[in-house]
TITIDO-271278 format. One line per field, with one value per residue (C-alpha): residue number from 1; residue in one letter; x negated, y, z. Coordinates in nm, 4 decimals, m for minus. Example, Ala and Ser with C-alpha at 12.3 -4.5 7.8 and 13.67 -1.06 7.14 Angstrom:
! TITIDO-271278
n: c(1; 2)
res: c(A; S)
xx: c(m1.2300; m1.3670)
yy: c(m0.4500; m0.1060)
zz: c(0.7800; 0.7140)
//
This chain:
! TITIDO-271278
n: c(1; 2; 3; 4; 5; 6; 7; 8; 9; 10; 11; 12; 13; 14; 15; 16; 17; 18; 19; 20; 21; 22; 23; 24; 25; 26; 27; 28; 29; 30; 31; 32; 33; 34; 35; 36; 37; 38; 39; 40; 41; 42; 43; 44; 45; 46; 47; 48; 49; 50; 51; 52; 53; 54; 55; 56; 57; 58; 59; 60; 61; 62; 63; 64; 65; 66; 67; 68; 69; 70; 71; 72; 73; 74; 75; 76; 77; 78; 79; 80; 81; 82; 83; 84; 85)
res: c(X; X; X; X; X; X; X; X; X; X; X; X; X; X; X; X; X; X; X; X; X; X; X; X; X; X; X; X; X; X; X; X; X; X; X; X; X; X; X; X; X; X; X; X; X; X; X; X; X; X; X; X; X; X; X; X; X; X; X; X; X; X; X; X; X; X; X; X; X; X; X; X; X; X; X; X; X; X; X; X; X; X; X; X; X)
xx: c(m8.8188; m8.4529; m8.3122; m8.1401; m8.2954; m8.3049; m8.6395; m8.8042; m9.1713; m9.3503; m9.7208; m9.9766; m10.3461; m10.6275; m11.0037; m11.1551; m11.5081; m11.7055; m11.4925; m11.6051; m11.2604; m10.8866; m10.6546; m10.2786; m10.0208; m9.6861; m9.3184; m9.0569; m8.6881; m8.5066; m8.1357; m7.9016; m7.5700; m7.7287; m7.9308; m8.1955; m8.5828; m8.7870; m9.1669; m9.4597; m9.8013; m10.1544; m10.4124; m10.7807; m10.9166; m11.2552; m11.2370; m11.4947; m11.6937; m11.9712; m12.2000; m11.9975; m11.7461; m11.4041; m11.2647; m10.9068; m10.7764; m10.4086; m10.1827; m9.8011; m9.5233; m9.1680; m8.8308; m8.5603; m8.2061; m7.9391; m7.5996; m7.4443; m7.4756; m7.4705; m7.8161; m8.1123; m8.3416; m8.6808; m9.0129; m9.3325; m9.6936; m9.9274; m10.3070; m10.4708; m10.8312; m10.9395; m11.3053; m11.4672; m11.8399)
yy: c(27.6113; 27.6836; 28.0384; 28.1507; 27.8630; 27.8251; 27.6444; 27.4825; 27.3861; 27.1934; 27.1095; 27.0318; 27.1051; 26.8881; 26.8785; 26.6718; 26.5689; 26.6694; 26.9799; 27.1486; 27.1309; 27.1451; 26.8840; 26.9834; 26.7279; 26.9123; 26.8373; 27.0724; 27.0862; 27.3520; 27.3803; 27.5846; 27.5702; 27.4383; 27.1474; 27.0351; 27.0230; 26.7751; 26.8037; 26.6166; 26.7784; 26.7812; 27.0553; 27.0353; 27.3771; 27.5155; 27.8855; 28.1366; 28.2804; 28.5398; 28.4505; 28.1435; 28.0764; 27.9285; 27.6090; 27.4611; 27.1533; 27.0853; 26.8098; 26.8330; 26.5999; 26.7409; 26.6021; 26.8367; 26.7000; 26.9050; 26.9287; 26.8169; 26.4372; 26.4108; 26.5703; 26.3496; 26.4449; 26.6062; 26.4897; 26.6988; 26.6334; 26.9322; 26.9751; 27.2927; 27.3885; 27.7255; 27.8064; 28.1430; 28.1888)
zz: c(10.0464; 9.9581; 9.9349; 10.2559; 10.4528; 10.8301; 10.8725; 11.1782; 11.1570; 11.4265; 11.4536; 11.7050; 11.6790; 11.8344; 11.7992; 11.5226; 11.3962; 11.7060; 11.7900; 11.4682; 11.3046; 11.4247; 11.2849; 11.2597; 11.1751; 11.0900; 11.0282; 10.8971; 10.8259; 10.6116; 10.6027; 10.3738; 10.1988; 9.8842; 10.0446; 10.2822; 10.2684; 10.4699; 10.4955; 10.6380; 10.6240; 10.7634; 10.7797; 10.8766; 10.9660; 11.0522; 11.1818; 11.0695; 11.3542; 11.3310; 11.0337; 10.9549; 10.6739; 10.7074; 10.5515; 10.5361; 10.3730; 10.3670; 10.2222; 10.2215; 10.1107; 10.0509; 9.9730; 9.8597; 9.8812; 9.7068; 9.8823; 9.5552; 9.5610; 9.1823; 9.1638; 9.2268; 9.5177; 9.4288; 9.5682; 9.5758; 9.6975; 9.7381; 9.8077; 9.8966; 9.9695; 10.1076; 10.1567; 10.2488; 10.2781)
//
């Protein structure tokens, strides 16, 4: 995100794959004097219980639009996998 950003992130979790995972679609907006960030993402999470590992898969797309109209907007795509056993 941009430096000095005021950011709002909204997501909602619901059961997936037979209640074994939680699916979380997310949207975010970051604002600052130097530009704006827009993000869309999705996470799939399995919490670790007793004797059980945890797993998280997340995908996020981001568009960074500078306040200076002469600079081309930047686009990013990220993928992250966290697993603990």
